[in-house]
N, C-alpha and C positions, 0 to 999 in steps of 0.2 A: 353366309350369315354376316350380320353387321359387325363392325369393328369399333371398339372404344379405345381410349388411350392406354389403359393398363393391360388388357387381355384381348386375345383373338381366339375365337372358337370356329373351327372349320370341320367339315365332315369328310371322312375318307372311307374307303371300302372296308377298313378295319374298325371303324367307329369314329367317335369324336376326338379331336385333338385341341387341347387348350394350351395356348402359348402365353406365358406371363412376361410382362415387361420387366427388364432386369434392373431398372433404375428407380422405379416407384417404391415408396416406403411400404413396409409390410402391412401395417394397419390399414393404410389407404387402399392397398391392393385387395385386402379381404373385403372391404366395403364395396369396391367396384365389382368384385366377383359375385357377391351376393345380389347386387343390383342387376348385373348382367343375366344371371340365372333366372331372376324373377321376370325380366323382360322377355327372355327367349321363350319360356313356356314349352319345355320339351315334351313331345308326345311319345309314349311307349318307353320301354326299357332301352337304355343306351349305355355303351361302354365308352370310357374316356381315358385318354393318355394325357398326362400333364407334362409339359415341356418347360423346365425351369431355366434353360439356357445357362448363363454364368451366374445366376442368382444362387446364393447359398442359403439353405434352410436347415435348421436343426431337425432332428427326428420328431421333437414335440411340435414344431411348426408344420411339418409335413402331415402329421396326424390331424392337426387342427384344420389344415387346408382340405384334406380329404373329407373330414366330417362335415365341413361347411358345404362342400359341393354335393355330397351324397344325401345330406339331410333335407327332407322334403322334396327331393328330386328323384326321378326314376333313372338315376345315373350310377354306374359302378366304375370306380377308378381301377383300372387294370395295371397301370404302370406310371411311375414318376421318373422322368428322364432328366439328367443333369449333366452339364459339361464340367462341373466342379469336381475335382478329385480330393477326397479326404486324405488326411495324413496316413491313415492305415492303408488306403488304396495305393498311395504314392510309394510307401515303404515296400508294399507287396510287389509292385512293378519293378522297383529298384533291385530287390532281391532276385526276381526272375530274370533280370538282365545280367546278373553275375553268372560266372561259369566255374565249375569245378571239374578237375581232371582226375580220372582213375586210371592208373597204369597197371595192367595185369589181366589175368583171365577171371571173369566172373563165373564161378563154378556152379554146378547144380545145387540148388537150395540156397544159394547166396543172394542177398539183396543189396544193391548199391543205390543209394538215394542222394539227391541233390535238391536244394531249394530253388536254384535257378537252372541254367543250362548244365548238362552233363556230357563230358567228353570221355569216352572210354577208349583207351589205346590198348587194344587186345580183343579177344573174343568173348562173347557172352554165350556160354554153353547152354544146351537144353536144360530147362527148369531153372536156369539162372534168371534173375529179374533185375532190370534197371528202371528206376523211377525218377522223374524230374518234374519240377514245377514249370520249367521252360522246355527247351529243345533237347533232344538226345542225338549225339553223334557218336557212332561206333566205328573206329578205325580198325576194323577186323570183321569177323563173322558174327552176325547177330542171329543166334539160333534159339534163344530163349524168349523171354517176355519183356516187352518194352512199353512203358507207360509215360508218355510226355504230356505236358499241360495238366499235371495232376491236381493243381490248385484251381482249375477252372479256366485255363488258357486254351481256347479253341483254335488259336492261330499257331500253336506249337507244331513242330515237325519232328519226325524221326528219320535219321539218315544213317546209312551203313555201307561199308565196302561190299559186303555180301548180305543181302536181306533175306534171311532164311528163318525168320522168327516163327514161333508157334502161335503167338498172340501179340497183336499190336493194339494199343489203346491210347487215344488222345482225348483229353478231358474225360467225358463219361461214355465215349463211343468205343466199343470193343469190337475188334475184328479177329476172328479165328482164321488163320492163314490156310487157304485151300490150295489145291494143285493149280487152280487157275491163277492165283495170285503169286505163288512161289515160283512159277515158271519164269518170272522176271529175274529170279536169282541166278538163272543159268546164263544170263548175259554178263559180259565182262564189265559192264558199266555199274557205277554206284547208283543206288536207288534211294528214294525218300518217300515217306508216307505223310499225308496231311489230310485235313478235313476239307472236303469240297464245300462249295456254298450250299449244296443240297443236303449237307449234313452227313454224307457218306464218306467213309475213310477210303482213300484211293492211294495207289502207288504209281510213281512216275520216275523218270530219269532224274538224277541229281542235278543235271544241267538245267532242268526246268525250275529249280528252286528259286533262282533269281527272279523269274517271272511270276511264280506263284506267291512268293513272299518277298516282295521288293524291299520291305522295311527290315528284313532280318539282318542286313549288314550295317555295321556302325563305323566301318573303316572310312576315313576321310582323306587319306593320302593317295599316292599313286600318280602315275602320269602316263 
C-alpha cells in the first residue's frame, strides 16, 4: 500500500499494521489518518494493529484514535503497541528486579511472597508455597508449590537445587509435576523451569539458564 508522510499501512498474515510517525503533531496526524483511510477504501472486515513507536498518547488520545479509525470503516483495532514505558510500568519493573531472601524452611501451609525475585535458603516442604513477581531460586529442596512471574512476567524462571515440586506456575501457566517431569530430580544437577516460546512450561539443567535467559544476569564485573 502507498505511504504518506505521517503513517504507513501494510498488510501482514495477522492483519493490517498502521505505523505512526513519531514526530508529527497529534492533530495533524489525525487529519492524515482520516485522509489515508478515505483514499485506501478497505474491502471487507479487517483487523489492525497500531504501532505508536516512541510516541506517547494518553488513554483519551488512544480512544480518540481508535474511534477515528473504526468509524465508517470495516476495521477493528486489536492492539495498540508502544515503546514508551509509563511510570507505573517502570516502577513495576523496578520492583521485579529487586530481590528478597528468606532463610529457613517453608513449612506445609505456609506462603512466602516477594514483589520481585525470591531467594529461599532452605527447603520448601510439600504444601508449602512460594510466590514471586520475578524469579524464584530455592537453595534446597523444592517439594511444594512455586509461582514465579505472578504479576504477569512470562520471562520469569524457577530454579532449585532439587526440583521436586508438586506444582509449578509461571505467569498464568500451571504445570502439575508428573513422573515424566520429576525424573529430572533424580539427577545431581540443579534444574530450572521456564516458559518456552511455544507457551509450554519446560524443565532444563540450570546450566542452560544463561542461554535461555541471557538478560537475567546484571553483574558487570569479573575478569
